[in-house]
matplotlib code that plots the C-alpha trace (Angstrom):
import matplotlib.pyplot as plt

x = [-41.4, -37.6, -37.1, -34.3, -33.6, -32.3, -29.5, -28.0, -29.1, -27.9, -29.5, -30.4, -26.6, -24.7, -24.0, -27.2, -30.6, -34.1, -36.3, -38.9, -39.5, -39.3, -40.7, -40.3, -40.9, -41.9, -45.1, -45.3, -48.6, -49.9, -53.5, -53.0, -56.7, -56.0, -52.8, -54.2, -57.2, -54.1, -52.8, -55.8, -57.1, -54.1, -53.8, -51.3, -50.2, -50.7, -52.7, -51.9, -48.3, -48.7, -47.6, -48.2, -46.7, -48.1, -47.1, -48.7, -46.6, -48.4, -48.3, -44.9, -44.9, -45.4, -48.9, -48.9, -51.7, -52.4, -55.4, -57.1, -61.1, -61.2, -60.4, -57.3, -57.5, -54.9, -53.1, -50.3, -50.6, -54.1, -53.3, -51.9, -51.9, -50.4, -53.9, -53.9, -53.1, -49.6, -48.0, -45.4, -43.9, -43.1]
y = [48.0, 47.0, 44.0, 41.8, 39.3, 42.1, 41.0, 44.8, 45.3, 41.8, 41.9, 38.4, 37.0, 34.7, 33.7, 32.2, 33.9, 32.7, 32.4, 34.8, 38.5, 39.0, 42.3, 42.9, 46.3, 47.1, 49.3, 50.8, 52.1, 50.1, 49.2, 45.7, 45.0, 47.6, 45.5, 42.6, 44.2, 45.5, 42.6, 41.0, 43.3, 43.7, 42.1, 40.0, 37.6, 34.2, 35.1, 31.4, 32.1, 35.2, 34.8, 37.4, 37.4, 39.4, 40.2, 42.6, 43.9, 42.5, 39.3, 36.5, 35.4, 35.5, 34.7, 33.2, 34.8, 33.5, 33.7, 30.8, 31.1, 34.0, 35.0, 35.8, 33.3, 32.8, 29.3, 29.1, 29.1, 28.8, 28.0, 28.0, 31.2, 34.1, 34.0, 30.2, 28.8, 27.4, 29.2, 30.6, 28.1, 29.6]
z = [35.8, 34.8, 32.2, 33.7, 30.5, 28.3, 27.1, 27.1, 31.1, 31.6, 35.2, 35.2, 35.6, 34.4, 31.0, 29.9, 29.9, 30.2, 26.8, 27.9, 29.0, 33.1, 34.7, 37.8, 40.0, 43.7, 43.5, 46.7, 47.5, 44.3, 44.3, 43.4, 42.5, 39.7, 38.8, 38.5, 36.5, 34.2, 33.3, 32.7, 30.0, 28.3, 24.7, 25.6, 22.3, 24.4, 27.2, 28.8, 29.3, 31.1, 35.2, 37.4, 40.6, 43.2, 47.4, 49.3, 52.4, 54.9, 53.0, 53.6, 49.9, 46.3, 45.1, 41.1, 39.4, 35.8, 33.1, 32.1, 31.0, 30.6, 33.9, 36.0, 38.5, 41.5, 41.1, 44.1, 46.8, 47.6, 51.4, 53.8, 54.4, 56.5, 58.9, 59.3, 62.7, 62.7, 59.7, 61.6, 63.8, 67.2]

ax = plt.figure().add_subplot(projection="3d")
ax.plot(x, y, z, "-o")
ax.set_aspect("equal")
plt.show()
């Protein structure tokens, strides 16, 4: 994982920087369930602010997970998904 919002690395681009830390990485062959569990178990100072964007290689878009009510839950998008009829336009 790499910090994208560090003023020293300036990977964000432009002259403005977000007021939060943004980390990114490509985790080839990662156990995504284990990754989500690790994020959930991390002792965050403000767990309600954590947003985890995950996309498996078999998926077409990111899913957003957040910690709410003592659990890590998927918030967006819940549907449609790649297996739904008509998801991909011919």
